[in-house]
N, C-alpha and C positions, 0 to 999 in steps of 0.2 A: 539586474540577476534569479536566475526563477532557481534557488537549491533543495532538496528537503532531506532530510537527516531525525528519521523518526524508529527510535523501535514497538513493537507491538507488533500482537499475538492477529494472526488468521484466524478469525470469527467463521469468516463464508468463502467459499468457494465456489465458482459454475466449474462447469465443465467446461472440459478445451474445447477452443474453438476455433478453427482456421482464418485468414481474413480475406478478402477474396483474391488477392495478392498470392494466396495459400501460405502464410508468417500464422505461425500458434499470436495466439493468444486468451490469454487468462483472467477473469474479474477480478474483484478480490475485493472483501470489507476486514478494514483490520481492526482493530481495535486496542486502544493506547488509555491505560491510569498512569501516572505521576503525581508525585508536587512538585510544583514550582514555586516560584518569588515574586508574588506579583505588588509591587509598589512598596514594598520591603512585609511584610509578611506574603505565609508562607497559606497557598495555594491548591485543594488537590484537583486536581484536573484528568476530564477523561473526553475522551473522542470517539464517532468511531469515521472511517473512510473510508470514501471507498477508490479505487486504483487497480491497474491495469498490468495485465508482466507482456514483454515480448518474446518472438521469439527463445533460444533456450533458457530465459529465466519461467515464461511459465512455463514450457515444459520439469524442472527441475520444483516448481512450484507447486505445480497442479498434486505433485508424491509428497508434501509433509503434511503432517498431521497438525488438523484445523488446533489451535487451540497451544502450534507454537506458534513461542517468542524468537523473534530475527530484528536487524535493523534495518533499515530500509533507505536506498535514498533515492534521489531520483527527480522530477520535475511536476512542477502544477499545471494542468491546463483543464481546461471549460470548452464538456464538449460541446457539437456544433448545432446541434438539439439537447442542450444540458441547459441549467442554468450555475448545480454545485461544479466544483474543483477537481477532477480526480487527481490524485498520487501516480505519475509514472515511474514505475519503477525499473532504473538502470540497473543496482546491484544492489546483492541482501546478501547476511553474512549470518547467522548463529551468534544471536544475543547470549 
């Protein structure tokens, strides 16, 4: 199973673009900070995640404020010419 749920702030959002098929697409950078327990010890965790949204999700997210916090859910995939996985946002809600 490939499912991710992440609470994060919108750190950056590119301009809304369209795929060759005409589907709206939005590239984002999401910033996460939390405290997690690892091996029984608390750990401060920070992560900067590349993300992408398509369709109505892209059209809605492009209107959201930089710095606003959301709970995102989706899946990870590595782009054809990329090295790092990207979160493909399937749903989101204000956190």
